N, C-alpha and C positions, 0 to 999 in steps of 0.2 A: 469747294466749289471752284469753277473756272473763272478767273478774273483777267483783266487786261486786254479784252477784245478791242481791237482798234475801231474807232468810231467810223472810219471810212468804210470798213467792212460791213458795219451795221447799216450805215446809210445806203450802201450799194445793195445790200440784201433787201432793205425796205423798198427801194426803187424797183427792184426786180419783182417783189410781191405786188406792188402797185401796178406795174406794167402788165401783170397777168390779170388785172381787173379785180384783185382781191384787196381787202383792207389789211394793211400791215398791223399785225399783232405781235406780242412778245413770242408766242409759241411759233407763229409762222416764220418770224425772222430767225428765231433760234433753229427752226427746222431747215431754213434756207442756208444758215451758216454752218449748221452741224455742230455747233459748240456755243459757249457763252452761258453765263448765269442769268436767270430771269431778272435779277436786280440790275445788273450791268446793262443788259439789253434793253430793259424798260426805261432806264435813265437816258440812254443814248437815243431810244425811240422818241422820247419826249422832245429832245433837241431836234430830231429829224422832222417832227411835225412842225415845230416853230420855224425851222429853216424852210420847210415846204411852203408855209404861208408867205414868207418873204420871197421865195422863188416864184410863187404864183403872182404876187404883186408885181414883180419885176417883168413878168411876161405880159402885163397889160399895156406896156409901151409897145404899141403896134406900129408898123410902117404906115405911110399915107395911103388911106383907103377912102372910098366914097363915104360920105358922112353917114348915110343911113346904114350902110353895110357895117361901118365901124361901130355905130351905136348898137346895132343888133348883136354884133359879135361881143361887144363889151358887156351888154346886158346878159347875154348867155354865159359869158365868162364869170360875171359877178354871181349869177345864180349858182353856177357850178362851184364857185369859191365858197359861197354861203353854205351850200349843201356839204361841201368838203369840211368846212369848219364845224358844222353840226356833227358830222360823222367823227371828226377828229376829237371834238369835246366828249362825245359819248365813249369813244375808245380810250381817251385819256382818263375819264372817270373810272372806267373799269380797270385800266392799267394802274391808276393811283390806288384803287381799293386792293388790287392784287399785290401792288408794291407794299402797301401798308401791312397786309397779311404776311407777306414775305419778310418785311422788316421785323414784325413781331416774332415770326418764327426764327429769324436770324438772331434777334435779341435773346429769345429763349435758348437758342442753340449756343449763343455766346455765354449765357448764364450757366447753362449745363456744362459748357467747356470749362468755364472758370471753376465750377464746383468739381468737375472731374480733375482739373489741374490741382485744386486744393487737396482733393482726396489722393491724387497721385503723389503730391508733395508729402502728405501724411504717410502714405504707404511707403514712399521713398525713405522718409525719416525712420519709419518703423523697420523697413528693410535694412537701413544702415545700422540701426540699433541692434536688430537681430544678427546682422553680419558681425558687428563688434562683439556681441554676446557669443556668437558661434566661434569667432576667432579666439575669444577668451576661453571658451569651453574646449576648443581644439588644443590650445596651449596646455590647459589643465589635463586633458586626455593624453597628450604627448608626454607630459611629466609623469602622469599616472602609469602610462605604458612603459616608460623607462624604469619606474619603480617595480612594475610587475615583471619586466624582463630580468631585472636584478634579482627579484625574489625567485623567479623561475630558475635562474642560474644557481642560486643557493639551494633551492629544492632539488635540482638535478644532482648537485654535489652531495647533498644529504641522501638522496636516493641511492647514489652509488655507494656511499658508505654503508647505508642500511642494507643494500644488496650484498655487500661483503659480509656484514654481520649475519644476514639471513643465510648465506651460503655456509658460514661457519656453524651456525645453529643447526642447519639441516644435516651437516656432517656429524655433529654431535648427536643429533636425533637418530640418524642411521646407526651410529655406534651404540647408542643406548638401546635402540630397538633390537640390535643383534644380541647385546648382553641380556636384554629382557627375554628374548627368545631362548637363549641358553638357560637362563634362570628358570623360565617356565618349564623347559624340558626337564631340568633337574628337579624342580618342584613336583612335576608330574611323576617322575621316577620315584621320588621320595613318597609321594602320595600313594602310588601303587604299592610300594614296599610297606608303607604304614598300614594300608588297607589289608595287605596280605598278612602282616603281623597281627593286626587286630582281629582279622577273621580266624587266624590260628589260635589266638588267645581266647576268642569267643567260643571257638569249637571245643578247645580243651576245657574251658570253664563250663560250657554246656554239658560236656561229657562227665565232668566231675559232679556237676549238679544233678545230672540224670542218674549217675551212679549212686550219689548220696541219697537221692530220692528213692531209688530202687532199694538201697539198703534200709532206708527208713521204712519203706513199705514192707520189706521182709521182716524188720524188727517189729513193726506194728502187727504183722500177721502172727509172728511168734508170740507177741504180747497178748493178742486176742486168743491164741491157742492156749497159752498158759492161764489166761484169765478164765477160759472155759474149764480147763482142768481144775483151777482153784475153786471155781463155782461147783464143779462136780464133787471135789473133795469136801467142800463145805456142806454140800447136801448129804454126802455120805456120812460126814461127821455128825450132822444133825440126826441122821438115821441111827448112827451108833449111839449117840447120846439118848435118843428115844429108847433104843433097845436096852441101853444100860439102865435107864430109869425104870423101864419095865422089869428088868432083871432084879433090880434092887427091891422092887415091890414084892417080887416072888422069892426074895432071899430068906424071908422068914420061914417059908414052907420048905424051901430046898436049900438049906444052909450050905451043905457041902457043895452041892451043885452050884449054888449061887456064888460061893467063894471062887470055885473054879471058873465059873462064867465071868465073875468080876475080874479075876486075874487076867483071863483072856481078853476081856473087854478093855482092861486097863492097858494091856500090851498093845491091843489094836488101836486104842485111843492115842497111846504114846507114839505108835508108828504113824498114825494119821497126822498127829500134831507135828511130828518131825517132817513128815512129807509136806504138810501144809506150810511149815516154816521154810523148807527148801524151795517150795514153789513160790512163796512170797518173795524170798531173796532173788530167785530167778526173775520174777516179775519186776522187782525193783531194778535189777541189773538191766533188764530189757528196756525199762523206762529210761534209765540213765543213758543207755546206749542210744536210744531214740532221740533223747534231748540233745546228746552230743552230736549225733548225725544231723539233726535239724540246725543246731548252732553252726556246724561246719558248712551246711548248705547255705545258710544265711551269710556266713563269712565269705564263701566263694562267690555268692551273688554280689556282695559289696565289693570284693576285690575285682570282679568282672566290670562292675560299673566304674570303679576308680580307674582301672586300666583303660577302659574305653574313653573316659574323660581325659586321662593323661595323654593317650595316643592322639585324640582330637586336638588338644592344646598344642602338642608337639608339631602336628601337621599344620595347624594354623600359623604357628611361630615360623616354621620353615617356609611356608607359602608367603607370609607377610615379609 
């Protein structure tokens, strides 16, 4: 608020308001001055009213006039003074009430200002504490930053060393990859050669097995043919035996003929038995040959399986 307005300025403003025929009030005087706080102007306006009464009482000393005229003038002046006092008292009562309100507002404002000041002091203390904490934190952060920078330097040095190791490992890797490529080519060539060899072995084995099977089939056909011949000879032998038995029954009647027939029959039987024995031996030989061929076929199949397994192991060993 504005303070320190000179009382002469306030008094002059109040005289100017009164000269316009208006009652001097705080607002009118402040409007006339263009500045000043209500409290300051109100206090000086109270002094102006007191001095106004003294100024009016001093003006009652009039120059020598006729008695009646002087009395009339004094009576009029006293009435005007009385009215002025009434107006002044009313104005002062309002001004005092306004001043009391303003004083209460001023006291409330001062209390609020004290509270604001206390809060500001607390905030200042908190700010100082925060500043100290921030400075401590800043110092810690600077120390931590120095440590991090040192660690970064160490890490950069380690990264350089690791980069060198990585480059060496990459060179070794490229060398190993080249060697692996050569080994893969050699393994592929070995695999192709092994597969060619295995296929050759398999084809030869299959041809041997097929040939053995064909021979076995041929022997079996011969065996079946000989078996049929043996069956036929046995049937014929049975017929000869039947005929011989019948001839023996007729021997009594035809002795000479029977002896001749018996001799012939014995010769035929002997020939048939010899032929049957030869056929049986041939059949046994065929059976033995068939068994040998079957055993040979089984042996070839086992050898084929073993060769395939051995070739596969060799191929895996070379590849590994």
